[in-house]
N, C-alpha and C positions, 0 to 999 in steps of 0.2 A: 504494500500500500504506500503510495506516494504521500508525503506530508503536505499540509496546506502551504507551508513556506516554499517547498519545492515546486508546487503547482503554480504559485505566484511568480516565482523566479522564471519558470518555464514560459509563462504567459508574457513576461517582459521580453524574453529572448525571441519569442514568436511574434511580437508586436500585436498581441491578441487582447484588444481592449474589452471584448465581450466576456472573456474568461475572467479578466481582472474585475469587471463589474460584479460578477457573481462571487468572486473569492474575497474581495476586500470587505472589511467590516463596515457596517452602515454608520455607526456612531463613533467612528474614530477619525482623527485628522491625519492627513498625509502631506508631508512637506508644509505643515502649518496651515493647511486649508481643508475644507470639508471634502469628503469623498467625491461628491458631485463635481466640485470645481477641479479637484485633482484629476479625475477621469476626463473631464472636458478638455483640460490643458494637455493631458497625455494623449488623448485621441488626436488633437491637432498635430502634436509632434509625430505620432505614428503615421498619420496621413501624409505629412510632409516627407518623412523618411521614405515611405513606400513610393511616393511620387518622384523623389530625387535619387533614390538608390535602386533603380530598376534592376541592376545587375548585382549589386552588393547588398544583400539583405541577410547575410549570415551573421546574426548577432550572438555573441557569447557573453556570459557573465564572468567577471573576474572579482574575486574577493580581495579586500584590502582594509587598511586602517587609515582613517583620516589624519592628515598631518597639518590641517589648516584650522578652520573655524570650529570643528568638532573633534579636535585632536584626541586621538586614542580610541575613538569609537569605530567599530567595524561596520562594513557595508559592502556594497557591490557596485561595480561600474559595468555598463553594457557597451561593448565595443564591437564594431563590425570587422569583417575580414581584412579591411584596409587599415586597421588599427586606429579608427576614428571613434572617439568616445561620444556617445549620444545621451548619456545620463549616468549619474551616480546617486545612489541612495544609501542613507545610513539607517 
């Protein structure tokens, strides 16, 4: 059985806004905004990526630790096959 966290990370890799809408908690904030606003902004990003990355859509997650504003906290960056980062989340 795949954990919910793993399902969420997979949905980010797949640019799957519909799965994220089902998986994310209703009464939780994400990046300091409501789920609704977070998903709306994320959908715009996913649509932009899909429109501009017609060939390069192979996104993978890389774990790491923040060394800037949230120093020491763990998170993930989502990077395409050309090594361009399209988002990092703590």
